[in-house]
PAPA-808608 format. One record per residue (C-alpha): z, y, x; residue number from 1. Coordinates in Angstrom, 3 decimals. Layout:
BEGIN
<node c3="Z" c2="Y" c1="X" resi="NUM"/>
...
//
This chain:
BEGIN
<node c3="0.000" c2="0.000" c1="0.000" resi="1"/>
<node c3="-0.637" c2="3.552" c1="1.133" resi="2"/>
<node c3="1.653" c2="6.468" c1="0.310" resi="3"/>
<node c3="0.620" c2="10.031" c1="1.006" resi="4"/>
<node c3="2.298" c2="13.387" c1="0.655" resi="5"/>
<node c3="1.177" c2="16.809" c1="1.865" resi="6"/>
<node c3="3.435" c2="19.672" c1="2.981" resi="7"/>
<node c3="1.864" c2="23.009" c1="3.913" resi="8"/>
<node c3="-1.312" c2="21.432" c1="5.133" resi="9"/>
<node c3="0.429" c2="18.631" c1="6.996" resi="10"/>
<node c3="-0.093" c2="15.094" c1="5.836" resi="11"/>
<node c3="0.947" c2="11.664" c1="6.889" resi="12"/>
<node c3="-0.147" c2="8.342" c1="5.441" resi="13"/>
<node c3="1.762" c2="5.074" c1="5.507" resi="14"/>
<node c3="0.051" c2="1.703" c1="5.294" resi="15"/>
<node c3="2.914" c2="-0.722" c1="5.503" resi="16"/>
<node c3="5.169" c2="-3.057" c1="3.602" resi="17"/>
<node c3="7.901" c2="-0.434" c1="3.288" resi="18"/>
<node c3="10.696" c2="-1.001" c1="0.829" resi="19"/>
<node c3="10.780" c2="1.243" c1="-2.217" resi="20"/>
<node c3="14.277" c2="2.557" c1="-1.592" resi="21"/>
<node c3="16.827" c2="2.789" c1="1.209" resi="22"/>
<node c3="20.347" c2="3.709" c1="0.058" resi="23"/>
<node c3="22.444" c2="5.344" c1="2.782" resi="24"/>
<node c3="26.230" c2="5.421" c1="2.358" resi="25"/>
<node c3="28.413" c2="7.105" c1="4.992" resi="26"/>
<node c3="32.022" c2="5.974" c1="4.686" resi="27"/>
<node c3="35.399" c2="6.951" c1="6.099" resi="28"/>
<node c3="38.646" c2="5.308" c1="4.951" resi="29"/>
<node c3="37.646" c2="4.833" c1="1.305" resi="30"/>
<node c3="37.494" c2="1.031" c1="1.189" resi="31"/>
<node c3="38.151" c2="0.548" c1="-2.518" resi="32"/>
<node c3="35.769" c2="3.323" c1="-3.584" resi="33"/>
<node c3="33.098" c2="1.990" c1="-1.217" resi="34"/>
<node c3="33.379" c2="-1.513" c1="-2.669" resi="35"/>
<node c3="33.173" c2="-0.064" c1="-6.171" resi="36"/>
<node c3="30.068" c2="1.902" c1="-5.208" resi="37"/>
<node c3="28.377" c2="-1.212" c1="-3.822" resi="38"/>
<node c3="29.385" c2="-3.200" c1="-6.900" resi="39"/>
<node c3="27.669" c2="-0.634" c1="-9.127" resi="40"/>
<node c3="24.502" c2="-0.793" c1="-7.011" resi="41"/>
<node c3="24.230" c2="-4.582" c1="-7.244" resi="42"/>
<node c3="25.415" c2="-4.829" c1="-10.871" resi="43"/>
<node c3="21.959" c2="-4.035" c1="-12.257" resi="44"/>
<node c3="18.955" c2="-6.251" c1="-11.431" resi="45"/>
<node c3="16.295" c2="-3.960" c1="-9.990" resi="46"/>
<node c3="12.532" c2="-4.420" c1="-10.073" resi="47"/>
<node c3="12.142" c2="-2.370" c1="-6.908" resi="48"/>
<node c3="12.542" c2="-3.523" c1="-3.330" resi="49"/>
<node c3="15.631" c2="-1.833" c1="-1.915" resi="50"/>
<node c3="18.160" c2="-2.024" c1="0.886" resi="51"/>
<node c3="21.665" c2="-0.647" c1="1.358" resi="52"/>
<node c3="22.816" c2="0.737" c1="4.699" resi="53"/>
<node c3="26.490" c2="1.599" c1="5.223" resi="54"/>
<node c3="27.538" c2="3.649" c1="8.241" resi="55"/>
<node c3="31.268" c2="3.411" c1="8.834" resi="56"/>
<node c3="32.828" c2="6.310" c1="10.760" resi="57"/>
<node c3="35.728" c2="4.393" c1="12.333" resi="58"/>
<node c3="37.606" c2="3.633" c1="9.122" resi="59"/>
<node c3="41.101" c2="2.218" c1="9.625" resi="60"/>
<node c3="41.396" c2="0.621" c1="6.184" resi="61"/>
<node c3="39.292" c2="-2.505" c1="6.727" resi="62"/>
<node c3="36.173" c2="-1.059" c1="5.090" resi="63"/>
<node c3="33.687" c2="-2.697" c1="7.450" resi="64"/>
<node c3="35.314" c2="-6.125" c1="7.206" resi="65"/>
<node c3="35.433" c2="-5.917" c1="3.400" resi="66"/>
<node c3="31.755" c2="-4.992" c1="3.154" resi="67"/>
<node c3="30.728" c2="-7.853" c1="5.449" resi="68"/>
<node c3="32.812" c2="-10.269" c1="3.394" resi="69"/>
<node c3="31.733" c2="-9.218" c1="-0.102" resi="70"/>
<node c3="28.232" c2="-7.843" c1="0.548" resi="71"/>
<node c3="26.653" c2="-9.667" c1="3.501" resi="72"/>
<node c3="23.236" c2="-8.359" c1="2.438" resi="73"/>
<node c3="24.275" c2="-4.800" c1="3.323" resi="74"/>
<node c3="23.196" c2="-3.440" c1="6.698" resi="75"/>
<node c3="26.528" c2="-2.487" c1="8.271" resi="76"/>
<node c3="26.618" c2="0.035" c1="11.121" resi="77"/>
<node c3="29.988" c2="0.687" c1="12.740" resi="78"/>
<node c3="30.598" c2="3.734" c1="14.907" resi="79"/>
<node c3="32.934" c2="3.811" c1="17.895" resi="80"/>
<node c3="34.010" c2="7.342" c1="16.907" resi="81"/>
<node c3="33.748" c2="9.609" c1="13.893" resi="82"/>
<node c3="30.467" c2="11.429" c1="14.443" resi="83"/>
<node c3="30.559" c2="13.346" c1="11.159" resi="84"/>
<node c3="28.501" c2="13.045" c1="8.020" resi="85"/>
<node c3="25.196" c2="14.455" c1="9.300" resi="86"/>
<node c3="25.111" c2="12.398" c1="12.493" resi="87"/>
<node c3="26.143" c2="9.286" c1="10.593" resi="88"/>
<node c3="23.401" c2="9.904" c1="8.044" resi="89"/>
<node c3="20.768" c2="10.222" c1="10.759" resi="90"/>
<node c3="21.994" c2="6.987" c1="12.295" resi="91"/>
<node c3="21.527" c2="5.234" c1="8.968" resi="92"/>
<node c3="18.162" c2="6.903" c1="8.503" resi="93"/>
<node c3="16.947" c2="5.445" c1="11.807" resi="94"/>
<node c3="17.587" c2="1.970" c1="10.413" resi="95"/>
<node c3="16.009" c2="2.656" c1="7.002" resi="96"/>
<node c3="12.633" c2="1.315" c1="5.919" resi="97"/>
<node c3="12.282" c2="2.781" c1="2.414" resi="98"/>
<node c3="9.604" c2="5.174" c1="1.236" resi="99"/>
<node c3="12.448" c2="6.922" c1="-0.599" resi="100"/>
<node c3="15.853" c2="7.626" c1="0.932" resi="101"/>
<node c3="18.903" c2="8.012" c1="-1.293" resi="102"/>
<node c3="21.927" c2="9.752" c1="0.212" resi="103"/>
<node c3="24.833" c2="8.386" c1="-1.812" resi="104"/>
<node c3="28.530" c2="9.133" c1="-1.424" resi="105"/>
<node c3="30.890" c2="6.131" c1="-1.244" resi="106"/>
<node c3="33.102" c2="7.595" c1="-3.999" resi="107"/>
<node c3="30.381" c2="7.210" c1="-6.641" resi="108"/>
<node c3="29.449" c2="4.669" c1="-9.294" resi="109"/>
<node c3="25.781" c2="4.602" c1="-10.264" resi="110"/>
<node c3="25.027" c2="4.046" c1="-13.941" resi="111"/>
<node c3="22.088" c2="2.110" c1="-15.320" resi="112"/>
<node c3="18.734" c2="3.513" c1="-14.208" resi="113"/>
<node c3="20.129" c2="5.867" c1="-11.587" resi="114"/>
<node c3="18.344" c2="3.878" c1="-8.881" resi="115"/>
<node c3="15.144" c2="2.347" c1="-10.244" resi="116"/>
<node c3="14.679" c2="4.962" c1="-12.965" resi="117"/>
<node c3="14.913" c2="7.835" c1="-10.511" resi="118"/>
<node c3="12.431" c2="6.176" c1="-8.142" resi="119"/>
<node c3="9.968" c2="5.828" c1="-11.027" resi="120"/>
<node c3="10.617" c2="9.458" c1="-11.967" resi="121"/>
<node c3="9.907" c2="10.562" c1="-8.392" resi="122"/>
<node c3="6.702" c2="8.503" c1="-8.328" resi="123"/>
<node c3="5.470" c2="10.422" c1="-11.377" resi="124"/>
<node c3="6.711" c2="13.854" c1="-10.276" resi="125"/>
<node c3="4.828" c2="14.005" c1="-6.990" resi="126"/>
<node c3="4.999" c2="17.798" c1="-6.803" resi="127"/>
<node c3="8.667" c2="17.570" c1="-5.783" resi="128"/>
<node c3="10.245" c2="16.075" c1="-2.685" resi="129"/>
<node c3="13.963" c2="15.853" c1="-3.556" resi="130"/>
<node c3="15.583" c2="14.647" c1="-6.753" resi="131"/>
<node c3="18.979" c2="14.287" c1="-8.386" resi="132"/>
<node c3="20.378" c2="12.939" c1="-11.631" resi="133"/>
<node c3="23.308" c2="13.936" c1="-13.830" resi="134"/>
<node c3="26.661" c2="13.718" c1="-12.044" resi="135"/>
<node c3="29.815" c2="13.098" c1="-14.074" resi="136"/>
<node c3="33.524" c2="13.343" c1="-13.368" resi="137"/>
<node c3="35.561" c2="10.187" c1="-13.903" resi="138"/>
<node c3="36.538" c2="11.446" c1="-17.370" resi="139"/>
<node c3="32.869" c2="11.689" c1="-18.354" resi="140"/>
<node c3="32.643" c2="15.474" c1="-18.172" resi="141"/>
<node c3="29.813" c2="17.225" c1="-16.364" resi="142"/>
<node c3="30.189" c2="17.842" c1="-12.649" resi="143"/>
<node c3="28.062" c2="20.617" c1="-11.189" resi="144"/>
<node c3="25.569" c2="18.984" c1="-8.838" resi="145"/>
<node c3="22.930" c2="21.719" c1="-8.572" resi="146"/>
<node c3="23.489" c2="25.113" c1="-6.993" resi="147"/>
<node c3="21.840" c2="28.300" c1="-5.893" resi="148"/>
<node c3="21.685" c2="28.896" c1="-2.170" resi="149"/>
<node c3="24.770" c2="30.471" c1="-0.564" resi="150"/>
<node c3="25.166" c2="34.220" c1="-0.980" resi="151"/>
<node c3="27.637" c2="36.784" c1="0.325" resi="152"/>
<node c3="29.006" c2="37.119" c1="-3.191" resi="153"/>
<node c3="29.864" c2="33.421" c1="-3.380" resi="154"/>
<node c3="31.395" c2="33.622" c1="0.101" resi="155"/>
<node c3="33.628" c2="36.440" c1="-1.157" resi="156"/>
<node c3="34.693" c2="34.433" c1="-4.205" resi="157"/>
<node c3="35.605" c2="31.560" c1="-1.877" resi="158"/>
<node c3="38.465" c2="33.679" c1="-0.536" resi="159"/>
<node c3="39.221" c2="35.780" c1="-3.599" resi="160"/>
<node c3="39.047" c2="33.666" c1="-6.790" resi="161"/>
<node c3="38.028" c2="36.466" c1="-9.141" resi="162"/>
<node c3="35.740" c2="34.187" c1="-11.154" resi="163"/>
<node c3="35.982" c2="30.531" c1="-12.170" resi="164"/>
<node c3="34.727" c2="28.125" c1="-9.527" resi="165"/>
<node c3="31.970" c2="26.844" c1="-11.851" resi="166"/>
<node c3="30.882" c2="30.304" c1="-13.038" resi="167"/>
<node c3="27.234" c2="31.310" c1="-12.873" resi="168"/>
<node c3="28.327" c2="34.277" c1="-10.749" resi="169"/>
<node c3="29.620" c2="31.744" c1="-8.231" resi="170"/>
<node c3="26.223" c2="30.137" c1="-7.639" resi="171"/>
<node c3="26.360" c2="27.552" c1="-10.432" resi="172"/>
<node c3="23.785" c2="26.949" c1="-13.144" resi="173"/>
<node c3="24.760" c2="27.242" c1="-16.842" resi="174"/>
<node c3="26.078" c2="23.940" c1="-18.143" resi="175"/>
<node c3="23.472" c2="23.747" c1="-20.923" resi="176"/>
<node c3="20.728" c2="23.795" c1="-18.269" resi="177"/>
<node c3="21.889" c2="20.327" c1="-17.216" resi="178"/>
<node c3="20.524" c2="18.950" c1="-20.504" resi="179"/>
<node c3="16.953" c2="19.497" c1="-19.309" resi="180"/>
<node c3="14.771" c2="18.796" c1="-16.300" resi="181"/>
<node c3="14.791" c2="21.850" c1="-14.036" resi="182"/>
<node c3="14.244" c2="22.958" c1="-10.441" resi="183"/>
<node c3="17.547" c2="23.688" c1="-8.665" resi="184"/>
<node c3="17.643" c2="25.482" c1="-5.347" resi="185"/>
<node c3="19.806" c2="22.852" c1="-3.723" resi="186"/>
<node c3="21.417" c2="19.556" c1="-4.641" resi="187"/>
<node c3="24.874" c2="18.088" c1="-4.127" resi="188"/>
<node c3="24.810" c2="15.476" c1="-1.373" resi="189"/>
<node c3="26.740" c2="12.950" c1="-3.486" resi="190"/>
<node c3="23.339" c2="11.842" c1="-4.836" resi="191"/>
<node c3="20.207" c2="13.159" c1="-3.174" resi="192"/>
<node c3="16.960" c2="11.216" c1="-3.395" resi="193"/>
<node c3="14.176" c2="12.316" c1="-1.079" resi="194"/>
<node c3="10.847" c2="11.097" c1="0.242" resi="195"/>
<node c3="10.841" c2="9.470" c1="3.666" resi="196"/>
<node c3="7.632" c2="11.175" c1="4.743" resi="197"/>
<node c3="9.187" c2="14.526" c1="3.871" resi="198"/>
<node c3="12.017" c2="13.756" c1="6.279" resi="199"/>
<node c3="9.459" c2="12.879" c1="8.932" resi="200"/>
<node c3="7.942" c2="16.353" c1="8.539" resi="201"/>
<node c3="11.019" c2="18.578" c1="8.336" resi="202"/>
<node c3="13.528" c2="16.382" c1="10.160" resi="203"/>
<node c3="16.766" c2="14.685" c1="9.165" resi="204"/>
<node c3="20.164" c2="16.281" c1="8.770" resi="205"/>
<node c3="21.252" c2="18.885" c1="11.299" resi="206"/>
<node c3="24.054" c2="17.263" c1="13.298" resi="207"/>
<node c3="25.652" c2="20.621" c1="14.093" resi="208"/>
<node c3="27.087" c2="20.358" c1="10.580" resi="209"/>
<node c3="29.992" c2="17.963" c1="11.076" resi="210"/>
<node c3="30.944" c2="18.218" c1="7.397" resi="211"/>
<node c3="29.667" c2="20.419" c1="4.522" resi="212"/>
<node c3="26.404" c2="22.360" c1="4.115" resi="213"/>
<node c3="24.277" c2="19.452" c1="5.426" resi="214"/>
<node c3="22.469" c2="19.007" c1="2.124" resi="215"/>
<node c3="22.277" c2="22.785" c1="1.623" resi="216"/>
<node c3="20.543" c2="23.116" c1="4.979" resi="217"/>
<node c3="18.201" c2="20.230" c1="4.141" resi="218"/>
<node c3="17.208" c2="21.757" c1="0.789" resi="219"/>
<node c3="16.763" c2="25.178" c1="2.382" resi="220"/>
<node c3="14.376" c2="23.676" c1="4.928" resi="221"/>
<node c3="12.537" c2="22.010" c1="2.047" resi="222"/>
<node c3="12.106" c2="25.412" c1="0.446" resi="223"/>
<node c3="10.831" c2="26.882" c1="3.722" resi="224"/>
<node c3="8.272" c2="24.067" c1="3.855" resi="225"/>
<node c3="7.019" c2="24.974" c1="0.369" resi="226"/>
<node c3="8.705" c2="22.021" c1="-1.380" resi="227"/>
<node c3="10.932" c2="21.853" c1="-4.423" resi="228"/>
<node c3="13.733" c2="19.766" c1="-5.909" resi="229"/>
<node c3="13.999" c2="18.352" c1="-9.424" resi="230"/>
<node c3="16.995" c2="17.480" c1="-11.569" resi="231"/>
<node c3="16.659" c2="14.758" c1="-14.225" resi="232"/>
<node c3="19.420" c2="14.352" c1="-16.873" resi="233"/>
<node c3="18.111" c2="10.984" c1="-18.104" resi="234"/>
<node c3="20.139" c2="9.069" c1="-15.513" resi="235"/>
<node c3="23.667" c2="9.526" c1="-14.267" resi="236"/>
<node c3="26.471" c2="8.472" c1="-11.956" resi="237"/>
<node c3="30.203" c2="9.053" c1="-11.654" resi="238"/>
<node c3="31.437" c2="11.011" c1="-8.632" resi="239"/>
<node c3="35.157" c2="10.892" c1="-7.973" resi="240"/>
<node c3="34.843" c2="13.611" c1="-5.342" resi="241"/>
<node c3="36.591" c2="14.523" c1="-2.107" resi="242"/>
<node c3="38.110" c2="11.096" c1="-1.380" resi="243"/>
<node c3="37.320" c2="11.274" c1="2.334" resi="244"/>
<node c3="37.859" c2="14.995" c1="2.860" resi="245"/>
<node c3="41.186" c2="15.050" c1="0.983" resi="246"/>
<node c3="42.701" c2="12.926" c1="3.756" resi="247"/>
<node c3="42.792" c2="15.982" c1="6.061" resi="248"/>
<node c3="42.742" c2="19.063" c1="3.846" resi="249"/>
<node c3="43.444" c2="21.735" c1="6.480" resi="250"/>
<node c3="40.981" c2="20.217" c1="8.960" resi="251"/>
<node c3="38.279" c2="20.008" c1="6.314" resi="252"/>
<node c3="38.868" c2="23.628" c1="5.324" resi="253"/>
<node c3="38.121" c2="24.659" c1="8.912" resi="254"/>
<node c3="35.050" c2="22.407" c1="8.927" resi="255"/>
<node c3="33.786" c2="24.071" c1="5.735" resi="256"/>
<node c3="33.960" c2="27.611" c1="7.098" resi="257"/>
<node c3="32.574" c2="26.563" c1="10.468" resi="258"/>
<node c3="29.569" c2="25.023" c1="8.721" resi="259"/>
<node c3="29.200" c2="28.074" c1="6.482" resi="260"/>
<node c3="29.073" c2="30.360" c1="9.522" resi="261"/>
<node c3="26.481" c2="28.151" c1="11.209" resi="262"/>
<node c3="24.337" c2="28.081" c1="8.052" resi="263"/>
<node c3="24.308" c2="31.889" c1="7.893" resi="264"/>
<node c3="23.490" c2="32.201" c1="11.612" resi="265"/>
<node c3="20.700" c2="29.666" c1="11.290" resi="266"/>
<node c3="18.998" c2="30.890" c1="8.133" resi="267"/>
<node c3="20.092" c2="34.394" c1="7.125" resi="268"/>
<node c3="19.935" c2="36.442" c1="10.303" resi="269"/>
<node c3="22.360" c2="38.639" c1="12.218" resi="270"/>
<node c3="23.254" c2="41.217" c1="9.551" resi="271"/>
<node c3="24.177" c2="38.729" c1="6.846" resi="272"/>
<node c3="26.097" c2="36.692" c1="9.405" resi="273"/>
<node c3="28.078" c2="39.785" c1="10.448" resi="274"/>
<node c3="28.713" c2="40.640" c1="6.789" resi="275"/>
<node c3="29.977" c2="37.103" c1="6.273" resi="276"/>
<node c3="32.344" c2="37.471" c1="9.223" resi="277"/>
<node c3="33.696" c2="40.663" c1="7.649" resi="278"/>
<node c3="34.407" c2="38.747" c1="4.450" resi="279"/>
<node c3="36.069" c2="35.973" c1="6.458" resi="280"/>
<node c3="38.283" c2="38.510" c1="8.264" resi="281"/>
<node c3="39.405" c2="40.057" c1="4.981" resi="282"/>
<node c3="39.803" c2="36.673" c1="3.321" resi="283"/>
<node c3="41.865" c2="35.057" c1="6.072" resi="284"/>
<node c3="44.074" c2="38.153" c1="6.267" resi="285"/>
<node c3="44.734" c2="37.739" c1="2.557" resi="286"/>
<node c3="45.484" c2="34.034" c1="3.058" resi="287"/>
<node c3="47.864" c2="34.785" c1="5.943" resi="288"/>
<node c3="49.808" c2="37.256" c1="3.790" resi="289"/>
<node c3="49.918" c2="34.795" c1="0.907" resi="290"/>
<node c3="51.151" c2="31.939" c1="3.126" resi="291"/>
<node c3="53.814" c2="34.083" c1="4.820" resi="292"/>
<node c3="55.047" c2="35.161" c1="1.394" resi="293"/>
<node c3="55.177" c2="31.520" c1="0.277" resi="294"/>
<node c3="57.206" c2="30.666" c1="3.378" resi="295"/>
<node c3="59.650" c2="33.519" c1="2.812" resi="296"/>
<node c3="60.098" c2="32.366" c1="-0.784" resi="297"/>
<node c3="60.717" c2="28.831" c1="0.564" resi="298"/>
<node c3="57.711" c2="27.423" c1="-1.277" resi="299"/>
<node c3="56.313" c2="25.964" c1="1.964" resi="300"/>
<node c3="58.079" c2="24.899" c1="5.158" resi="301"/>
<node c3="57.594" c2="26.198" c1="8.700" resi="302"/>
<node c3="55.414" c2="23.264" c1="9.767" resi="303"/>
<node c3="52.928" c2="23.816" c1="6.942" resi="304"/>
<node c3="52.904" c2="27.542" c1="7.685" resi="305"/>
<node c3="52.041" c2="26.847" c1="11.335" resi="306"/>
<node c3="49.303" c2="24.431" c1="10.298" resi="307"/>
<node c3="47.781" c2="26.988" c1="7.954" resi="308"/>
<node c3="47.946" c2="29.845" c1="10.468" resi="309"/>
<node c3="46.317" c2="27.652" c1="13.096" resi="310"/>
<node c3="43.560" c2="26.776" c1="10.623" resi="311"/>
<node c3="42.985" c2="30.420" c1="9.698" resi="312"/>
<node c3="42.631" c2="31.319" c1="13.389" resi="313"/>
<node c3="40.008" c2="28.591" c1="13.811" resi="314"/>
<node c3="38.127" c2="29.829" c1="10.752" resi="315"/>
<node c3="38.040" c2="33.349" c1="12.209" resi="316"/>
<node c3="36.372" c2="32.240" c1="15.440" resi="317"/>
<node c3="33.940" c2="29.785" c1="13.816" resi="318"/>
//
């Protein structure tokens, strides 16, 4: 079979026995969620040829052993050290043979059709290069999975919560828009389906993002290449959210703002980057005052205060 896609005058053809879908799961200390994710993948007989690749970032909870025991068909890649989400994803990508690549978080459960149905949808909608389905919270409510690209206004709201986190002013789309197919600017990395030949043209995930903004950067590069993303509400999955990152909250907060700063430097130029740093300075000053007040009121102890102040200093120099 021959698959062909064109991006800004560039084209590449494949004549091979590629699989239809490679599912990449990057895992860190979420054994039970990972096993549940794999169970949901294999629960539905699929009429497409697929493979599952799990990259384990030095989990200490027996994740790798459990996957080998219960799912020997999974390609298991174990790292000697935690290389981060982007680097782990690229490692899995190097082992993948699918014409479509699905980036799937380990703390998800795919519902019926979210794999085969979305591949069929992508085959029909050839004018797009990245795809996502409806994402639900574990109580069945909608979880925002499509966003507008980062803006100084949303950076400001990250420090000063003057609007609800899911407000349109904070870069979200209206909830009723999720009832229809539409073109989001970027997609949540919990479920991101993309064409392999697109990756070959624009590259994989930027490994300078240890955690956060990897998928934002990928979608932004898609836009620069003249491509688009599509959201399809016909299929869904459950995303429990933050199961890996919640294990080290302060560390992950630093990683978020470090990745945000790098994204602005990379894509938005000097002036927006400097404006962002001004927001960060004001925001961390506000956080310092709030944490000191909490300490004085005995709402937090001295150790937590030191941890927070250390984190704020690292955010400032990111």
